[in-house]
C-alpha positions in Angstrom: -108.1 -17.0 49.2 -111.0 -17.3 46.7 -112.3 -20.7 45.6 -114.5 -21.7 42.7 -117.1 -24.6 42.9 -117.2 -26.8 39.9 -120.3 -29.1 39.6 -119.6 -32.0 37.3 -122.6 -33.7 35.8 -122.1 -37.3 34.6 -124.5 -38.8 32.1 -124.2 -42.2 30.5 -125.7 -44.7 28.1 -124.8 -48.0 29.6 -126.8 -48.2 32.7 -126.5 -51.9 33.1 -122.6 -51.8 33.4 -121.9 -48.3 34.3 -120.4 -47.5 37.7 -121.0 -44.0 38.9 -118.4 -44.2 41.5 -115.6 -45.1 39.0 -116.6 -42.3 36.9 -116.4 -39.9 40.0 -113.1 -41.2 41.0 -111.7 -40.6 37.4 -112.9 -37.1 37.5 -111.4 -36.5 41.0 -108.1 -37.8 39.7 -108.2 -35.8 36.3 -109.2 -32.6 38.1 -106.8 -33.1 41.0 -103.8 -33.1 38.4 -104.8 -29.6 37.1 -105.1 -27.9 40.6 -108.3 -29.1 42.2 -108.1 -29.5 45.9 -111.1 -31.4 47.3 -114.2 -33.0 46.2 -117.6 -34.2 47.3 -120.2 -36.4 45.7 -123.4 -35.1 44.3 -126.5 -36.8 43.1 -125.5 -36.5 39.5 -121.7 -36.6 39.7 -119.1 -34.9 41.9 -118.3 -31.3 43.0 -114.8 -30.2 42.8 -113.1 -27.1 44.4 -110.2 -25.1 43.1 -108.4 -21.8 43.9 -109.6 -19.2 41.3 -105.9 -18.3 40.6 -105.3 -21.8 39.5 -108.3 -22.5 37.5 -107.8 -22.9 33.8 -111.0 -23.5 31.8 -109.3 -24.5 28.6 -107.2 -27.2 30.3 -110.1 -28.5 32.2 -112.2 -28.9 28.9 -109.4 -30.8 27.1 -108.9 -33.0 30.2 -112.7 -33.9 30.4 -112.8 -34.5 26.5 -110.2 -37.1 27.1 -112.4 -38.9 29.5 -111.6 -42.8 29.2 -115.0 -44.4 29.7 -116.9 -44.9 26.6 -120.5 -43.7 26.5 -120.0 -41.2 29.2 -120.8 -37.5 28.8 -119.4 -35.1 31.4 -120.5 -31.4 31.5 -119.8 -29.0 34.4 -120.9 -25.6 35.7 -118.7 -23.0 37.8 -119.7 -20.9 40.6 -118.0 -19.0 43.4 -117.5 -20.9 46.6 -117.1 -19.5 50.0 -113.8 -20.6 51.5 -113.6 -23.3 54.1 -111.6 -26.4 54.8 -113.4 -28.7 52.4 -111.1 -31.6 53.5 -111.8 -31.4 57.0 -113.5 -34.5 57.5 -111.1 -36.5 55.4 -108.2 -35.0 57.3 -109.8 -36.1 60.6 -110.2 -39.8 59.4 -106.9 -39.9 57.5 -106.2 -42.7 55.3 -105.1 -46.5 55.7 -101.4 -47.1 55.1 -100.2 -47.9 51.7 -97.7 -50.8 51.1 -95.6 -50.9 48.0 -93.7 -54.0 47.1 -93.4 -54.9 50.8 -90.4 -52.3 50.9 -92.1 -49.0 51.3 -95.1 -47.8 53.5 -97.1 -44.5 53.3 -99.0 -43.6 56.2 -100.3 -40.6 58.2 -99.8 -39.7 61.8 -103.2 -41.2 62.7 -102.2 -44.7 61.5 -98.6 -45.6 62.7 -96.8 -48.6 61.1 -97.2 -51.9 63.0 -94.5 -53.4 61.0 -91.0 -52.0 60.0 -90.3 -51.3 56.3 -87.0 -50.1 54.7 -88.7 -47.2 53.5 -91.2 -45.4 55.9 -92.9 -42.1 54.7 -95.3 -40.1 56.8 -97.6 -37.7 54.9 -100.0 -35.6 56.9 -103.5 -36.1 55.6 -104.3 -32.7 54.2 -105.0 -33.7 50.6 -106.0 -37.0 49.1 -103.9 -36.7 46.1 -100.2 -37.1 46.9 -100.5 -39.6 49.8 -99.7 -42.7 47.7 -103.3 -43.7 47.2 -103.3 -43.0 43.6 -102.0 -45.3 41.0 -99.5 -42.8 39.3 -97.9 -42.0 42.7 -97.4 -45.6 43.5 -96.0 -46.5 40.1 -93.5 -43.7 40.4 -92.5 -44.8 44.0 -92.0 -48.3 42.7 -89.7 -47.0 40.0 -87.7 -45.0 42.6 -87.3 -47.8 45.0 -85.9 -50.1 42.2 -83.4 -47.6 40.8 -79.8 -46.9 42.0 -80.2 -43.4 43.4 -77.0 -43.2 45.5 -75.6 -39.6 45.7 -77.8 -38.6 42.7 -79.8 -35.1 42.3 -83.5 -35.3 42.0 -86.0 -32.9 40.5 -89.7 -33.3 41.6 -91.9 -31.2 39.2 -95.4 -30.6 40.7 -94.1 -31.9 44.0 -97.5 -31.6 45.8 -97.0 -33.2 49.4 -93.3 -33.9 48.6 -93.9 -37.7 48.8 -91.8 -38.6 45.8 -88.9 -36.4 46.7 -88.8 -38.1 50.2 -89.1 -41.7 48.5 -86.0 -40.5 46.3 -84.0 -39.3 49.3 -84.7 -42.3 51.4 -83.6 -44.5 48.6 -80.2 -42.8 48.5 -80.6 -39.6 46.5 -78.3 -36.8 47.9 -80.8 -34.1 47.3 -84.1 -33.3 45.9 -85.6 -29.9 44.7 -89.5 -29.6 44.3 -91.6 -27.0 42.9 -95.4 -26.5 42.7 -97.7 -23.9 41.4 -99.9 -24.3 44.6 -98.6 -22.3 47.6 -100.5 -24.5 50.1 -98.6 -27.6 48.6 -95.2 -25.9 49.0 -95.9 -25.2 52.8 -97.2 -28.9 53.1 -94.4 -30.3 51.6 -92.0 -28.4 53.8 -93.9 -29.6 56.9 -93.9 -33.2 55.7 -90.2 -32.9 55.1 -89.9 -31.9 58.7 -91.8 -34.8 60.2 -89.9 -37.2 58.2 -86.5 -35.7 59.1 -85.7 -35.4 55.4 -82.3 -33.7 54.7 -81.4 -32.1 51.4 -84.8 -31.2 50.2 -85.7 -27.8 49.0 -89.1 -26.6 47.7 -90.1 -23.5 45.5 -93.3 -22.0 44.4 -93.9 -21.7 40.7 -94.2 -23.6 37.4 -91.7 -24.8 34.8 -90.5 -21.3 34.2 -88.4 -21.7 37.1 -86.2 -24.2 35.1 -84.9 -21.2 33.0 -83.5 -19.2 36.1 -83.8 -20.6 39.5 -83.5 -24.3 38.9 -80.7 -25.0 36.6 -79.5 -28.4 37.5 -78.1 -30.6 36.1 -80.1 -33.4 37.6 -79.7 -37.1 37.5 -83.4 -37.9 37.9 -86.5 -35.8 36.9 -89.8 -36.7 37.9 -93.2 -35.3 36.9 -96.7 -36.6 37.9 -98.8 -34.1 35.9 -101.4 -34.4 33.1 -100.5 -35.0 29.7 -100.8 -31.7 28.3 -98.6 -30.0 30.8 -96.0 -32.9 30.4 -95.9 -32.2 26.6 -95.4 -28.4 27.1 -92.9 -28.8 29.8 -90.7 -31.7 28.5 -88.2 -29.6 26.7 -87.6 -27.8 29.9 -87.2 -30.9 31.9 -84.6 -32.2 29.3 -82.7 -28.9 29.6 -81.8 -29.5 33.2 -80.9 -33.1 32.9 -77.4 -34.8 33.1 -76.3 -37.1 30.2 -77.9 -40.5 30.8 -80.3 -38.9 33.4 -83.8 -40.5 33.8 -87.0 -38.8 33.4 -90.0 -40.4 35.0 -93.4 -39.5 33.7 -96.9 -40.2 35.0 -100.2 -38.6 35.4 -101.7 -39.7 32.0 -103.5 -42.8 30.6 -101.9 -45.7 28.7 -103.5 -44.4 25.3 -101.4 -41.2 25.6 -98.1 -42.8 26.1 -97.1 -43.1 22.6 -97.5 -39.4 22.3 -95.1 -38.6 25.0 -92.7 -41.3 23.8 -92.5 -39.7 20.3 -91.9 -36.4 21.7 -89.2 -37.7 24.1 -87.3 -39.2 21.0 -87.3 -35.7 19.3 -85.7 -34.3 22.4 -82.9 -37.0 22.5 -84.3 -39.5 24.8 -85.2 -43.2 24.5 -87.7 -45.2 26.4 -86.3 -47.3 29.3 -89.5 -48.9 30.6 -93.3 -48.6 30.9 -95.8 -49.7 33.5 -99.6 -49.6 33.5 -101.9 -49.7 36.5 -105.7 -49.3 36.0 -105.3 -47.7 32.7 -102.9 -45.1 34.2 -99.3 -45.1 32.8 -95.7 -44.6 34.0 -92.8 -44.2 31.6 -89.1 -44.1 32.3 -87.0 -42.3 29.7 -83.2 -41.8 29.3 -81.3 -38.9 27.9 -78.9 -40.1 25.3 
């Protein structure tokens, strides 16, 4: 499998208040949403690694142009990278458990829970994004644990590690179908389902085109934690497989972009149910009328 190495250079004009690590973290979050798998800090920014087959130059440029820190200019150059396990050190260390509303814990096999929680999710530490450490993941889990999901059917668009599907099933959903464009993610999601003993979960490899043939629904809850551009492009497909009164939970975008998605949702016959913000990241819940 061939990988590309993308070197992001960060320039800023506010040296007295600028935090380089904050900028690095934002680039990693943005790039992680469009297929990048791992990162390492560099002297002038951060280096990201992405499968060549998943790299979309136009999408990356759009995402970087929307960078939310004023006075920061991001440039990047792309070269071939020899494949290796770029996350090996991160995987060895794992990550500290994440507690959500004192009702849900997300942890890896290296950090077992010392306290019992109603919802206990184990995610093998293979990738940083999809373990619950990101604001968008936590906001969606918070929505799920506060919804009545009993016997409902759930669709997880861009499922990654499978964490959101597992949260939904553990909250009472009868079944969950997830799909992802990254083959590694689908394999990892199956593995995580096994170690959590999750029943009723099925994962497919592909993008939203699956919604026109293999994934027909209808679904009671649809989740998509993806960047704004993909959400805009795929929202009609999401709606096409939703039940009447079904909920659409969207995240992976900034607060400033919420209105664009809300306006589009209205044209597709949905209304805003609620909105949450965490560190400029946004999560909205929409209802199909």
